N, C-alpha and C positions, 0 to 999 in steps of 0.2 A: 947302431945308425942313425935312427929319430934321436936319441939320448945327446949324441954328440952334434947333433944339428941344432938341437934344444940348448946345447951347453953355449955354441959359438952365437945362439941369437942373442941370447941372456949377455952374453959378454957385448954384443953390437948394442943392444937396448941401455946396459949403464952405462959406456960410453958416448949415447945418444944423451942420454941425462945428464951425465957430467957438462956436456958442451952445453946442453938447452940452460943448466943452473948458471953456467958462465956469462950466455947470451942476457939472461935474464938480468944476472949483477951488471951486465953493460949497458943496459936501455937509456939511460940518461945521455950516452954519448951517441947513440943509434939516429935520433932525427937529425943529426947535424949531416949526416954523409944524404939524407935525400935520395935514398933508393927508390921510394915508391911517391906519386905524383898527390896522393892524398896526403903528405905529411908535410904542411902547408903551415899548421898552427902547435905551438909546441904542447900545451897540456894536453889537448885533444890525442894527440900524437904518444903522448907518454901512460896516457888511459888505455888506449885503443894495448899500444907493446904490453902493459902490465897485465891489464885483463887477457889477452890473448896469451902472454906467455905464463901465466899461472893456469892458463885451461893447459898448453902443450904440456907442461909439466907434468899436471894431475893426468895428461891421457897419455905420458911414457911410464909414469909408474903403474899405472892401473896394466897398460903392456907388460910390465914387469912382473907383475904379480900372475899374472893368464900365464906366462912363460915359465913360472917356476914349476906350476902345477904340470904342466906340462914335461918339464925336465924330469919330475918325481913322477911323472906316468899314471898321474890321476887328473887327467883335467877335466873330466867331467864332476866337477863340485860347485856346487850354491855359488861360492864364492867366484868363480869365474863370470856366471849370470850377473851377478852385481857388477864386477868390472865390466861387461858389455856394457850395460847401462851406465856407468861412468863413464866411460868410451863417448857416448852418445850425447850426454853431456857436455862433453869437455869440445868436440866436435861442435855444437850450438853456441856454445862460448866463444870458441876462434871465431863462429862465423859473423856471429852478433858483433865483435869488434871490429872484425874486417870492414863490415857493412856500415856499422857507424863511422868508420873514419873515411870512408869512399862517401858518405853524404853527408857529413857536416858541414855545414857551410856556416861560415862565423857571423857572417852579416843579418840585419835585422830583415831585409825585403826580399 
């Protein structure tokens, strides 16, 4: 049962990775949608989206590595510890990107 659930989870993570890469490729067209109030300046918005998108893709890849070892029924390996550390860094990168765009103000006053 655990192996089947792990296989389904790996498939969902692969689908998530493919969608994340597709969105990453579409980033130049996203600021024109204005879905977030912080997206008022084009270049800072692109910086935020590219940095956050790279962090999100890296995060999904690390999840995939963890779930691959779970599917093989060997979850307690050092590689998973490294992946968890990388996931924490990815979360910090995404938070930094969102904080940047939220508090970015182009004016000098």
